[in-house]
N, C-alpha and C positions, 0 to 999 in steps of 0.2 A: 209246390204240391197242390195248392188250391187251383192253379191254372190247369193242372192235369185232371183234377176232378171235374172242373167246369167243361173241359174238352170232352171227357168221357161221357158226361151227362147229356151232351147234345147228340142224340141218337137219330136225328133226322125225323122221318115220319113214322117211327116205330110206335107200336101200341103202348109200350111202357117207357117211361123216362124217369130219371132220378129226380127227387124233389130238390127244392132250393136248399142249399147249405146255408143255414142261418147264422153264420159267424162272419165277423169282419176279417179283413186281411191281417190286422194286428193280432186278433185272437188265433187265427190260423197259423201265423208265424210262431206264436207261442207254442201251440200244439205241435207244430212241425219240429221245434227245437228239442222236444222231449224224447227220451229213449223209450218209445212205445211202438208197438206194431202198427202198421198202416191201418189195420182193421180197428184197433183201439182208438187211434187218432180220428178215423172217420166216424166212429161211434160217438166220440166226444163232440163232434161238430153238431150233433143233434141234441145235445144236453141243453137244458134251459140255463145257460150260463148267466150268472148274476151280473147284471149290467147296471149302470146308473151312477156309480161312484168309484173312485180309486180304491176305497175301502172294500167294497164288495168284490171288485176285480181281484184285489190282492188275496182275499180269502178264497176265492174260486181257484186262482192259480195255485195257491198252496194246497188246496184240496186235490186238484188234478196231479200235482207234483207227488203226492203220496202214491198214486197209482203208477206213475212213471218210475218211481224208485222201488216199487214192489213192497211197500209198507202198508200196514193196515191204518185206516184213518178213522178216528173217533171225533165226535163233535167237540169234546174237550180239547182236542189238538188244535181246533180252529178258534174257538172263542167260548167264553162263559157269559151268557146273557144276563144282564142285570135283572134283579128280581122285582123291581118296582116299575110301575107304569111311567111312560114319558110324560113330561109336563110342558114341553116346548116343541115347536115344530122341528127344531134341530134334533132333539132326542127322538122324536117320532121318525124322522128320516133314518136315523141309525137303526131303529128297530125294523124298519122296512128293509134295510140292507141285510139284517140278520135273516129275515123271512125269505128273501131271495136266495141267500146262500143255503138255507135249510131246504128249500124246494129243489135246488140243484143237487144237494146231497142225497135227498130221497130218490131222485131220478137215477143218480149214479149208483145208489145201493141196489137198484133192480138190475142194472146192466153189469155191474162189477161187484157182486156181493162179497167176494173174498177180500176186497180192499175196503169198501165202505160198510163196515160191520155193525155200525151203531143205528140200524134202522129204527128199533123201538125208541131209543133215546131221541133220535132226530124227529120222529113223529110226535113224541111228547113235547119236545122243546118247541116245535113249530106250533102246536096247539097253544102252548103257554105264550108264545110270542104273539099269536093272533089275539089271545085274551088281553094281553098287556097293551097291544095297539088299540084295541077297542076301548079299554079303560082310559088310555091316554087321550083318545079322541073325546070321550065323555068328559074327562077332566078339563080339557081345553075349552069345550063348549060351556061347561059350568062356570069356568073362570072368566067367561065373557070374551073369549078370543075370537068369537064368531066362526066363520068358515075357516077350517084348518087347511092351509096350503103350504107346501114346502117352498120357501123362498130363500135361496142361498144368500148369505150376507158375509161381509168381510170380517165382521166382528163376531166373536164367540160369546159375547156378553149375555145373550139370551139363554144359553145353556146353563142349567142350574149347577152350582158348584158341587153338590153332592153327586149328581150324575157324572160329571167330569171325573171326580175322584174315583168313583166306582169303575169307570171305563179304564182309567189309568192303572188301577190297582189289580184288575183282573187280567188274566193272560189273554193276549190277542196276538195275532201273527203280523199285525200291521204296525210299522214304525210310528212313534209318537207324532212325527210331523205329518202323518196322513190325516190326522184330525183337522188340520188347517186345510188340507186338500179337499176333504169331505165338504167343507163349508163352501168351496168354490164349485163343486160338482152338482149336477142336477139329477 
């Protein structure tokens, strides 16, 4: 299907051409496998799909799956964000993934409001996420961790035990083994 869109987008010397479809072939294969109209699939290719980790990809795929199955999607169906600020770069990275998913949800709520019905909750959750990310950055600076940069590590020892327990206790759509995958993702 992606090849057809690319072929159609080459209109020669026409005054108007289609824009670049900003998805990878893997993402397009996922969209193509869903029971959605071609128009919906095409619209999804313009969504700001959450990229960067398997965790964010899994949440985004779950979110899109709601539309494909004709069900309403609420933020609580995807995740419940911890209520305390991150204190390590690993925790900060997880909050950044939540932020990416929330941005995608908000975009989808404009295009498919019958499916993504939690716009006010998503907006509030995104603002809270931004606030917690900012507090987390301030905490890390205050604790003398210098510049905060995400650096994947093989060990999960830097993630506070209380944060890990909150993540595991709260509903998410990602299997437990994904936390280890998150550590390897950039």
